NUBA-780770 format. One record per residue (C-alpha): residue number from 1; y, x, z. Coordinates in Angstrom, 1 decimal. Last residue first. Example, Ala and Ser with C-alpha at 12.3 -4.5 7.8 and 13.67 -1.06 7.14 Angstrom:
! residues 2
SITE   i  north   east     up
SITE   2   -1.1   13.7    7.1
SITE   1   -4.5   12.3    7.8
This chain:
! residues 445
SITE   i  north   east     up
SITE 445  -10.5   -0.6   26.0
SITE 444   -7.5    1.7   25.6
SITE 443   -7.5    5.3   25.4
SITE 442   -8.8    8.1   27.9
SITE 441  -11.8    9.7   29.3
SITE 440  -10.9   13.5   29.6
SITE 439  -10.9   13.4   33.5
SITE 438  -12.5   10.3   34.8
SITE 437  -10.5    7.2   35.1
SITE 436  -10.5    5.6   38.6
SITE 435   -6.8    4.6   38.5
SITE 434   -5.1    4.4   35.1
SITE 433   -1.5    5.0   35.4
SITE 432   -1.9    8.8   35.6
SITE 431   -3.8    8.7   32.2
SITE 430   -0.7    7.4   30.5
SITE 429   -0.4    4.0   29.2
SITE 428    2.5    2.9   31.4
SITE 427    4.5    6.0   30.5
SITE 426    3.9    5.4   26.8
SITE 425    4.7    1.8   27.0
SITE 424    8.1    2.5   29.0
SITE 423    9.1    5.3   26.6
SITE 422    8.4    3.4   23.6
SITE 421   10.2    0.3   24.7
SITE 420   13.3    2.5   25.9
SITE 419   13.2    4.4   22.5
SITE 418   13.4    1.2   20.6
SITE 417   16.1   -0.1   22.6
SITE 416   18.2    3.0   22.1
SITE 415   17.5    2.9   18.4
SITE 414   18.7   -0.7   18.0
SITE 413   22.0    0.4   20.1
SITE 412   22.6    3.3   17.7
SITE 411   22.2    0.6   14.7
SITE 410   19.0    0.5   12.5
SITE 409   19.9   -0.2    9.0
SITE 408   20.1    3.5    8.0
SITE 407   16.5    4.3    8.8
SITE 406   15.1    5.8   12.1
SITE 405   11.7    4.2   12.3
SITE 404    9.0    5.8   14.2
SITE 403    5.9    7.6   12.6
SITE 402    3.3    8.0   15.3
SITE 401    1.2   11.3   15.0
SITE 400   -2.0   11.4   17.1
SITE 399   -4.4    9.6   14.8
SITE 398   -4.0   11.0   11.4
SITE 397   -2.3   14.1   12.8
SITE 396   -5.6   15.0   14.1
SITE 395   -7.3   15.1   10.7
SITE 394   -4.4   16.9    9.2
SITE 393   -4.1   19.9   11.7
SITE 392   -6.6   22.2    9.9
SITE 391   -7.7   25.5   11.4
SITE 390  -11.5   24.8   10.9
SITE 389  -12.1   22.2    8.3
SITE 388  -13.2   18.8    9.0
SITE 387  -13.7   17.2    5.5
SITE 386  -12.1   14.1    4.0
SITE 385  -15.2   12.5    2.4
SITE 384  -13.9    9.0    3.1
SITE 383  -10.2    8.8    2.9
SITE 382   -8.4    8.7    6.3
SITE 381   -6.8    5.5    7.4
SITE 380   -4.8    6.5   10.6
SITE 379   -1.7    7.3    8.7
SITE 378    0.6    5.7   11.2
SITE 377    3.7    3.6   11.0
SITE 376    6.2    2.3   13.4
SITE 375    9.2   -0.1   13.5
SITE 374    9.3   -1.2   17.2
SITE 373    8.7   -4.9   17.5
SITE 372    6.8   -4.6   20.8
SITE 371    3.6   -5.4   19.2
SITE 370    3.8   -2.3   17.3
SITE 369    4.3   -0.3   20.4
SITE 368    1.5   -2.1   22.0
SITE 367   -0.7   -1.3   19.0
SITE 366    0.1    2.3   19.3
SITE 365   -0.2    2.9   23.0
SITE 364   -3.7    3.4   24.5
SITE 363   -5.1    4.4   21.2
SITE 362   -2.6    7.1   21.0
SITE 361   -3.4    9.3   24.0
SITE 360   -1.8   12.6   23.2
SITE 359    1.1   11.2   21.2
SITE 358    2.9   13.5   18.5
SITE 357    5.9   11.9   17.4
SITE 356    7.4   12.0   14.0
SITE 355   10.8   10.3   13.4
SITE 354   10.9    8.6   10.1
SITE 353   12.3    9.1    6.5
SITE 352   14.5   12.0    7.4
SITE 351   17.5   13.2    5.5
SITE 350   17.2   16.9    5.6
SITE 349   19.3   19.9    4.6
SITE 348   20.9   21.0    7.9
SITE 347   18.1   21.4   10.2
SITE 346   16.1   18.6   11.9
SITE 345   15.2   20.5   15.1
SITE 344   12.7   18.4   17.1
SITE 343    9.9   18.5   14.6
SITE 342    6.7   17.1   16.1
SITE 341    8.7   15.6   19.0
SITE 340    6.4   15.4   22.1
SITE 339    4.3   13.1   23.9
SITE 338    1.9   13.1   27.0
SITE 337    4.7   13.3   29.5
SITE 336    7.9   11.9   28.3
SITE 335   11.0   14.3   29.0
SITE 334   11.9   15.2   25.3
SITE 333   11.4   11.5   24.0
SITE 332   14.9   10.3   24.2
SITE 331   16.5   13.6   22.8
SITE 330   14.5   13.8   19.6
SITE 329   14.7    9.9   19.2
SITE 328   18.6   10.1   19.2
SITE 327   18.5   13.2   16.9
SITE 326   16.5   10.9   14.4
SITE 325   19.0    8.1   14.7
SITE 324   22.1   10.4   13.9
SITE 323   20.2   12.1   11.0
SITE 322   19.2    8.6    9.5
SITE 321   22.8    7.4   10.0
SITE 320   24.3   10.4    8.2
SITE 319   22.0   10.4    5.4
SITE 318   22.1    6.7    4.4
SITE 317   25.9    6.4    5.1
SITE 316   26.7    9.2    2.9
SITE 315   24.6    7.8    0.1
SITE 314   26.5    4.6   -1.0
SITE 313   24.3    2.5   -3.0
SITE 312   24.9    2.2   -6.7
SITE 311   22.1    3.9   -8.4
SITE 310   19.2    2.9   -6.1
SITE 309   20.7   -0.5   -5.7
SITE 308   20.7   -1.0   -9.7
SITE 307   17.2    0.4  -10.1
SITE 306   15.8   -1.7   -7.4
SITE 305   17.4   -4.7   -8.7
SITE 304   16.4   -4.1  -12.5
SITE 303   12.8   -4.1  -11.2
SITE 302   10.9   -0.8  -11.4
SITE 301    8.8   -0.5  -14.5
SITE 300    5.4   -1.8  -15.0
SITE 299    2.2    0.6  -14.8
SITE 298    0.5   -1.4  -11.9
SITE 297   -2.4    0.3  -10.0
SITE 296   -5.2   -2.5   -9.9
SITE 295   -7.8   -0.3  -11.2
SITE 294   -7.6    1.8   -7.9
SITE 293   -8.8   -1.2   -5.8
SITE 292   -6.6   -1.0   -2.7
SITE 291   -7.1   -4.3   -1.0
SITE 290   -6.5   -6.2   -4.4
SITE 289   -2.9   -4.7   -4.5
SITE 288   -2.3   -1.7   -2.2
SITE 287    0.2   -2.3    0.7
SITE 286   -2.9   -3.8    2.8
SITE 285   -4.2   -0.2    2.8
SITE 284   -1.5    0.6    5.2
SITE 283    1.1    3.5    5.4
SITE 282    3.8    1.5    3.3
SITE 281    3.3   -1.4    5.9
SITE 280    4.0   -4.3    3.7
SITE 279    7.4   -5.5    2.9
SITE 278    8.4   -8.9    4.6
SITE 277    9.1  -11.6    2.0
SITE 276    6.4  -13.7    3.2
SITE 275    4.5  -16.1    1.1
SITE 274    3.8  -19.8    2.1
SITE 273    0.2  -20.6    2.6
SITE 272   -1.6  -22.6    0.0
SITE 271   -1.8  -26.3    0.5
SITE 270   -1.5  -27.1   -3.2
SITE 269    0.9  -24.5   -4.0
SITE 268    4.0  -26.7   -4.4
SITE 267    3.1  -28.4   -1.2
SITE 266    2.6  -25.1    0.8
SITE 265    6.1  -23.7   -0.7
SITE 264    8.3  -26.7    0.4
SITE 263    9.0  -25.4    3.7
SITE 262    9.8  -22.0    2.3
SITE 261   12.5  -23.5    0.2
SITE 260   14.0  -25.2    3.1
SITE 259   14.0  -21.9    5.1
SITE 258   15.4  -20.2    2.2
SITE 257   18.4  -22.4    2.0
SITE 256   19.0  -22.4    5.6
SITE 255   18.8  -18.7    5.8
SITE 254   21.2  -18.3    3.0
SITE 253   23.7  -20.6    4.5
SITE 252   23.6  -19.1    7.9
SITE 251   23.8  -15.5    6.6
SITE 250   26.6  -15.9    4.0
SITE 249   29.3  -15.3    6.7
SITE 248   28.1  -11.8    7.2
SITE 247   25.2  -10.6    5.0
SITE 246   23.3   -8.2    7.2
SITE 245   21.9  -10.9    9.7
SITE 244   18.2   -9.6    9.6
SITE 243   17.1  -12.8    8.0
SITE 242   20.1  -12.6    5.6
SITE 241   19.1   -9.3    4.4
SITE 240   15.4  -10.1    4.1
SITE 239   16.3  -13.1    1.9
SITE 238   18.6  -10.9   -0.4
SITE 237   15.6   -8.5   -1.0
SITE 236   13.3  -11.3   -1.7
SITE 235   15.8  -12.9   -4.3
SITE 234   16.1   -9.6   -6.1
SITE 233   12.4   -8.8   -6.4
SITE 232   11.6  -12.5   -7.1
SITE 231   13.8  -12.6  -10.1
SITE 230   12.7   -9.5  -11.6
SITE 229    9.2  -10.7  -11.1
SITE 228    9.8  -13.9  -12.8
SITE 227   11.6  -12.1  -15.6
SITE 226    8.3  -10.1  -16.5
SITE 225    8.5   -6.4  -15.9
SITE 224    9.1   -3.8  -18.6
SITE 223    6.3   -1.7  -19.2
SITE 222    6.4    2.0  -18.1
SITE 221    7.7    4.7  -20.2
SITE 220    5.1    7.1  -21.4
SITE 219    5.7   10.6  -20.0
SITE 218    7.5   13.2  -22.1
SITE 217    6.9   16.9  -21.4
SITE 216    8.6   19.8  -23.2
SITE 215   11.9   19.3  -21.2
SITE 214    9.9   20.3  -18.3
SITE 213   10.8   19.5  -14.6
SITE 212    9.4   15.8  -15.1
SITE 211   10.6   13.5  -12.1
SITE 210    8.7   10.3  -11.5
SITE 209   10.2    7.4   -9.8
SITE 208    9.3    4.6   -7.3
SITE 207   10.4    0.9   -6.9
SITE 206    9.7   -2.1   -5.1
SITE 205   11.1   -4.3   -2.3
SITE 204   14.6   -2.9   -2.3
SITE 203   17.1   -2.1    0.6
SITE 202   17.0    1.7   -0.2
SITE 201   15.5    4.8    1.6
SITE 200   11.6    3.9    2.0
SITE 199   11.5    1.2   -0.7
SITE 198   12.8    3.9   -3.5
SITE 197    9.8    5.9   -3.3
SITE 196    9.5    9.5   -4.9
SITE 195    7.5   11.6   -7.3
SITE 194    7.8   15.1   -8.5
SITE 193    6.2   17.0  -11.4
SITE 192    6.0   20.4  -12.4
SITE 191    7.0   20.7   -8.8
SITE 190   10.0   22.8   -7.3
SITE 189   12.9   20.5   -8.3
SITE 188   12.0   17.4   -6.4
SITE 187   13.7   18.6   -3.3
SITE 186   17.0   20.4   -4.2
SITE 185   16.5   24.3   -4.7
SITE 184   17.6   27.1   -2.6
SITE 183   14.4   27.4   -0.5
SITE 182   14.7   23.6    0.6
SITE 181   17.0   20.9   -0.3
SITE 180   17.2   17.4    1.0
SITE 179   17.5   13.7   -0.1
SITE 178   14.8   11.2   -1.2
SITE 177   12.3   12.9    1.1
SITE 176    9.4   10.7    2.4
SITE 175    8.0    9.8   -1.2
SITE 174    9.0   13.3   -2.3
SITE 173    5.5   14.3   -3.3
SITE 172    5.8   17.4   -5.4
SITE 171    3.1   17.5   -7.9
SITE 170    2.3   21.3   -8.7
SITE 169    0.3   22.0  -11.9
SITE 168   -2.6   24.6  -11.2
SITE 167   -2.9   27.9  -13.1
SITE 166   -4.0   29.7  -10.1
SITE 165   -1.1   32.2  -10.0
SITE 164    1.4   29.5  -11.0
SITE 163    0.0   27.2   -8.2
SITE 162    0.2   29.9   -5.5
SITE 161    3.7   31.0   -6.6
SITE 160    4.9   27.4   -6.2
SITE 159    3.3   27.1   -2.7
SITE 158    5.0   30.4   -1.7
SITE 157    8.5   29.0   -2.8
SITE 156    8.0   25.4   -1.3
SITE 155    9.1   25.3    2.2
SITE 154    8.5   21.8    3.1
SITE 153   11.6   19.4    3.1
SITE 152   11.7   17.1    6.2
SITE 151   11.5   13.5    5.1
SITE 150    8.6   12.7    7.3
SITE 149    6.1   15.0    5.4
SITE 148    7.5   16.7    2.3
SITE 147    4.2   16.4    0.5
SITE 146    2.1   18.6   -1.8
SITE 145   -0.2   17.4   -4.6
SITE 144   -2.1   20.0   -6.6
SITE 143   -3.2   19.8  -10.0
SITE 142   -5.8   20.9  -12.6
SITE 141   -8.7   21.8  -10.2
SITE 140  -11.8   22.2  -12.4
SITE 139  -13.2   24.9  -10.3
SITE 138  -11.3   25.4   -7.1
SITE 137  -13.8   26.9   -4.7
SITE 136  -11.9   27.7   -1.4
SITE 135  -11.0   31.2   -0.4
SITE 134   -7.5   30.9   -1.8
SITE 133   -7.0   27.5   -0.1
SITE 132   -7.8   28.9    3.4
SITE 131   -5.0   31.4    3.1
SITE 130   -2.9   28.7    1.4
SITE 129   -3.0   26.5    4.5
SITE 128   -0.7   23.9    3.0
SITE 127    2.4   23.2    5.2
SITE 126    2.6   20.2    7.5
SITE 125    4.2   22.2   10.4
SITE 124    1.2   22.6   12.4
SITE 123   -0.8   24.0    9.4
SITE 122   -2.4   21.9    6.7
SITE 121   -6.0   21.8    5.3
SITE 120   -7.1   21.1    1.7
SITE 119   -8.9   18.1    0.3
SITE 118  -10.3   17.8   -3.0
SITE 117   -9.9   14.6   -5.0
SITE 116  -12.1   14.0   -7.9
SITE 115  -10.8   12.5  -11.2
SITE 114  -11.7    9.0  -12.7
SITE 113   -8.0    8.2  -13.3
SITE 112   -8.3    5.4  -10.7
SITE 111   -9.8    7.9   -8.2
SITE 110   -6.7   10.1   -8.5
SITE 109   -4.4    7.2   -8.3
SITE 108   -6.3    6.1   -5.0
SITE 107   -5.7    9.5   -3.3
SITE 106   -2.1    9.4   -2.4
SITE 105   -1.8    5.7   -1.7
SITE 104   -4.4    6.2    1.0
SITE 103   -1.8    8.1    3.0
SITE 102   -2.5   11.6    3.7
SITE 101   -3.1   14.3    6.1
SITE 100   -6.1   16.1    4.7
SITE  99   -3.8   17.4    2.0
SITE  98   -4.9   16.7   -1.7
SITE  97   -6.0   19.1   -4.5
SITE  96   -6.8   17.4   -7.7
SITE  95  -10.0   17.6   -9.6
SITE  94  -10.9   17.2  -13.3
SITE  93  -14.5   16.0  -14.8
SITE  92  -13.2   12.5  -15.7
SITE  91   -9.3   12.3  -15.8
SITE  90   -6.3   14.4  -15.9
SITE  89   -4.4   14.2  -19.2
SITE  88   -1.1   15.7  -17.7
SITE  87    0.9   12.5  -18.5
SITE  86   -1.9   10.4  -17.0
SITE  85   -1.7   12.4  -13.7
SITE  84    2.0   12.1  -13.6
SITE  83    1.8    8.3  -14.3
SITE  82   -0.6    7.7  -11.6
SITE  81    1.6    9.6   -9.1
SITE  80    4.5    7.6  -10.3
SITE  79    2.3    4.3   -9.9
SITE  78    1.9    5.3   -6.1
SITE  77    5.6    5.9   -5.7
SITE  76    6.0    2.4   -6.9
SITE  75    7.0    0.2   -9.8
SITE  74    8.0    3.0  -11.9
SITE  73   11.5    4.7  -12.9
SITE  72   11.5    7.8  -15.1
SITE  71   13.5   10.8  -14.4
SITE  70   14.5   13.8  -16.6
SITE  69   18.2   14.1  -15.5
SITE  68   17.6   14.6  -11.7
SITE  67   20.3   13.0   -9.7
SITE  66   17.7   10.5   -8.4
SITE  65   16.1   13.3   -6.2
SITE  64   19.4   13.3   -4.1
SITE  63   21.2   16.4   -3.2
SITE  62   22.6   16.6    0.3
SITE  61   26.3   16.3    1.2
SITE  60   26.2   12.6    0.2
SITE  59   28.2   10.7   -2.3
SITE  58   29.4    7.2   -2.4
SITE  57   31.3    7.6    0.8
SITE  56   31.1    5.0    3.3
SITE  55   30.3    1.3    2.7
SITE  54   28.5   -0.2   -0.3
SITE  53   25.0   -0.7    1.5
SITE  52   26.9   -2.0    4.6
SITE  51   27.3   -5.3    2.7
SITE  50   23.6   -6.1    3.3
SITE  49   20.2   -5.3    1.9
SITE  48   17.4   -4.2    4.1
SITE  47   16.1   -0.8    5.0
SITE  46   12.5   -0.6    6.4
SITE  45   10.7   -1.8    9.5
SITE  44   13.7   -4.4   10.1
SITE  43   14.2   -5.2   13.8
SITE  42   13.5   -8.2   15.7
SITE  41   12.4   -6.5   19.0
SITE  40    9.4   -8.4   20.5
SITE  39   10.0  -10.4   23.6
SITE  38    9.4   -8.8   26.8
SITE  37    6.1   -8.5   28.7
SITE  36    6.5   -6.9   32.2
SITE  35    5.6   -3.2   31.9
SITE  34    1.9   -2.2   31.6
SITE  33   -0.9   -1.5   33.9
SITE  32   -3.5    0.4   32.2
SITE  31   -6.9   -1.2   31.1
SITE  30   -9.7    1.0   32.7
SITE  29  -12.2    3.2   31.1
SITE  28   -9.8    4.3   28.5
SITE  27  -11.1    6.1   25.5
SITE  26  -10.8    9.2   23.6
SITE  25  -10.5    9.7   19.9
SITE  24  -12.6    9.7   16.8
SITE  23  -11.1    9.9   13.3
SITE  22  -10.8    6.9   11.2
SITE  21  -12.4    5.5    8.2
SITE  20  -11.0    1.9    7.8
SITE  19  -11.1   -1.6    8.8
SITE  18   -8.8   -4.6    9.4
SITE  17   -8.2   -7.0   12.0
SITE  16   -5.0   -5.4   13.0
SITE  15   -6.7   -3.1   15.5
SITE  14   -8.8   -4.6   18.4
SITE  13  -11.4   -6.4   16.1
SITE  12  -12.4   -3.1   14.5
SITE  11  -14.9   -3.5   11.7
SITE  10  -15.5   -0.7    9.4
SITE   9  -13.8    0.1    6.1
SITE   8  -14.8    3.0    4.0
SITE   7  -12.7    3.5    0.9
SITE   6  -14.1    4.0   -2.6
SITE   5  -12.0    1.5   -4.1
SITE   4  -14.4    0.8   -7.0
SITE   3  -16.6   -1.4   -4.6
SITE   2  -14.0   -4.0   -4.3
SITE   1  -12.4   -5.0   -1.1
């Protein structure tokens, strides 16, 4: 990692062989008894391309961010944040408000623009603590980044009023909320700018977008991608679809073809390892080029494939399937001791990105759930300098909130298998299953 990234990375051999700044947690003194080892589930972590993309109604009952008339496609959601900051002229000497519960991709564009992140607390619903913010020193603050966590639209009217009163531009982070409405407006319509991520809702391997809610502002259009990049983005999406059996009678032929190509790659690359088409964990530092060096943020356009899929995918299936899978999760975890649904009531105006689950003893179970093949993410990489603030929930969320997959390419049977695996692991790693453990001393060794 380059020194310019600003991220603390400490060794932790137990967890993914990578490092980060993490909140502290409790620890298990004895290793719990786990269920009998089962093969990992072979499930896609994010949507994958298949014929289902074009099934169902083209339109959805919920508004979509992509319907906004003043929209610019970007390489990623992170690049969209960078473009918003650049369009506002934010740079050295300026500051941007960021929530304490964040993905590093929310902070790195601020550093890349030579500005300063100032972290604000959130409450138990993910809303900014405006009462605390009103008492904070906000000198040189030019913008505020507010997220619709997990795809559940965050009430925005009071936040909009706060920003107007303080003379701060609002960047509405819709990376988790491609569809939805709140306080009488579609998501993406509350901010001076809004950003979104295509990869979280569509079967594409790249793409984000910037929405500009002022006709007087014109952002610079991103550069076109090289033709080789365009080709790879389309081929990688098709390979993922075939790998997960989503392309019907073409699966066998395509998988054989891709396997043959992949066998040749080490020889073509002079002994280099073959590349994987699996998309990186969107919550991981590994998803940032150059190990998250802010200077590596790419300003190119989204691929033609990503823009085509985003415009032509049938939306009703996306919304309906995600809502069904979310409700399945909520019902399945209701009786698990030591875990609870963060937001069990989905409401009528949300298409969730993930199902957020609060886990009391996260270190005991997180890596076991990942190893079981369950699509799961966690924002446990906290930007250095993120403060501990009285009344804040963000730092606790970083460790305790598991983000579990509920996307449209997970069938009802897939979600049922996932919930059973998660249930078994959480029960097996609960303190009650660890004999000889002192009260309060919990999390895996």
